[in-house]
C-alpha positions as CSV (number, residue, x, y, z in Angstrom):
1,M,-136.0,-47.7,117.7
2,K,-135.6,-44.1,116.5
3,L,-134.4,-43.5,113.0
4,I,-133.0,-40.4,111.2
5,K,-132.9,-40.0,107.5
6,L,-129.6,-38.9,106.0
7,T,-128.5,-38.4,102.3
8,S,-125.8,-40.5,100.7
9,H,-122.9,-38.5,99.5
10,S,-122.3,-40.6,96.4
11,D,-125.8,-41.0,94.9
12,N,-128.2,-38.8,97.0
13,S,-130.1,-41.9,98.1
14,P,-131.7,-41.9,101.5
15,I,-130.0,-43.7,104.4
16,Y,-132.0,-44.5,107.5
17,I,-129.9,-44.9,110.7
18,N,-130.9,-46.0,114.1
19,I,-129.6,-43.2,116.4
20,D,-128.9,-45.7,119.2
21,E,-126.3,-47.4,116.9
22,I,-124.3,-44.3,115.9
23,G,-120.8,-44.8,117.2
24,H,-119.2,-41.7,115.8
25,F,-119.4,-39.1,113.0
26,N,-116.8,-36.7,111.6
27,E,-116.2,-34.4,108.7
28,G,-114.1,-35.2,105.7
29,E,-113.2,-33.7,102.4
30,V,-112.3,-35.1,98.9
31,S,-111.2,-33.2,95.8
32,K,-113.4,-33.9,92.8
33,M,-112.7,-32.7,89.3
34,N,-115.5,-30.5,87.8
35,S,-116.4,-30.3,84.1
36,N,-113.7,-27.7,83.5
37,G,-111.0,-30.0,84.7
38,V,-110.5,-28.0,88.0
39,F,-110.3,-29.9,91.3
40,K,-112.8,-28.6,93.8
41,P,-113.0,-29.7,97.4
42,E,-116.2,-31.5,98.4
43,K,-117.2,-32.0,102.1
44,F,-119.0,-34.9,103.6
45,T,-119.6,-36.5,107.0
46,T,-118.8,-40.0,107.8
47,V,-121.3,-41.7,110.2
48,G,-120.0,-44.8,111.9
49,V,-122.5,-47.3,113.0
50,T,-121.8,-49.9,115.7
51,T,-123.6,-52.7,113.8
52,H,-121.3,-52.3,110.7
53,N,-117.5,-52.7,110.6
54,N,-117.1,-50.9,107.3
55,G,-115.8,-47.4,108.3
56,G,-119.1,-45.7,108.1
57,F,-121.5,-44.1,105.6
58,R,-120.6,-40.9,103.8
59,V,-123.5,-38.5,104.0
60,K,-124.1,-34.9,102.8
61,E,-125.4,-33.6,106.2
62,T,-123.0,-31.7,108.4
63,P,-122.3,-32.9,112.0
64,E,-124.4,-30.0,113.2
65,E,-127.4,-31.1,111.1
66,I,-127.0,-34.7,112.3
67,I,-127.0,-33.5,115.9
68,E,-130.2,-31.5,115.3
69,K,-131.9,-34.6,113.7
70,I,-130.9,-36.7,116.7
71,R,-132.3,-34.0,119.1
72,N,-135.6,-34.0,117.1
73,A,-135.8,-37.8,117.1
74,N,-135.3,-37.8,120.8
75,S,-138.0,-35.3,121.4
76,T,-140.5,-37.2,119.3
77,R,-142.9,-39.5,121.2
78,I,-143.2,-43.0,120.0
79,L,-146.6,-44.5,120.3
């Protein structure tokens, strides 16, 4: 099993995901109000995992960063 560590969009907690169980990932955006009352767009990536039927995990990493983490996990030798 090869895991990658991602960061939860909601509370910055770590999420460890088995790369063999990733079904999809895509970018999204929500508008959040800042302290001045101005709405500001905030991006996230949803990572869908085949073992959960909940729509996926929202994470801070971009799809490109996730792809790089997957590549690095695949190039690591497991003993």
